[in-house]
C-alpha positions in Angstrom: 0.0 0.0 0.0 1.8 3.2 -1.1 1.3 6.1 1.2 1.4 9.7 0.0 4.6 11.6 0.8 4.2 14.6 3.1 3.9 15.6 6.7 0.8 17.8 6.8 -2.3 16.9 8.8 -4.3 16.5 5.6 -1.8 14.0 4.1 -1.6 12.0 7.3 -5.4 11.9 7.5 -5.7 10.8 3.9 -3.2 8.0 4.5 -5.1 6.8 7.5 -8.4 6.8 5.7 -6.9 5.0 2.6 -5.4 2.3 4.9 -8.8 1.9 6.7 -10.7 1.6 3.5 -8.4 -1.3 2.4 -8.9 -2.9 5.9 -12.6 -2.7 5.5 -12.4 -4.4 2.1 -9.9 -7.1 2.9 -9.7 -7.4 6.7 -5.9 -6.9 6.4 -3.5 -4.1 7.2 -0.2 -4.3 5.5 -0.8 -7.9 4.6 -1.6 -9.0 8.1 -5.0 -10.0 9.5 -6.2 -7.7 12.3 -8.6 -8.6 15.0 -10.8 -5.5 15.0 -11.2 -2.0 13.6 -9.7 -0.3 16.6 -6.4 -2.1 16.3 -6.5 -1.6 12.5 -6.9 2.2 13.0 -3.9 2.2 15.4 -1.7 0.4 13.0 -2.8 2.7 10.1 -2.1 5.8 12.2 1.4 4.4 13.2 2.2 3.8 9.5 1.0 7.2 8.4 2.9 9.1 11.2 6.0 7.0 10.4 5.7 7.9 6.8 5.3 11.6 7.6 8.4 11.5 9.9 10.5 10.0 7.1 9.2 12.6 4.7 10.1 15.4 7.0 13.5 14.0 7.6 14.2 13.6 3.9 13.0 17.1 3.2 15.3 18.6 5.9 18.3 16.6 4.5 17.6 17.8 1.0 17.4 21.4 2.3 20.8 21.0 4.0 22.3 19.6 0.8 20.9 22.5 -1.3 22.5 25.0 1.1 26.0 23.6 0.5 
């Protein structure tokens, strides 16, 4: 499941909702069966925030390289 790059609240929310829609269709999150919707939402949120953190880190590294 590809997540959108970015660290804004809108991007994070979109990523969570996309992940949840896949869970509702298949009963899986990231290829693993999940017991209930509450756990699925927690996993989706963790994935979205992790993606946002990586995106922010990559952006700051690129900015530092451009300054040099």
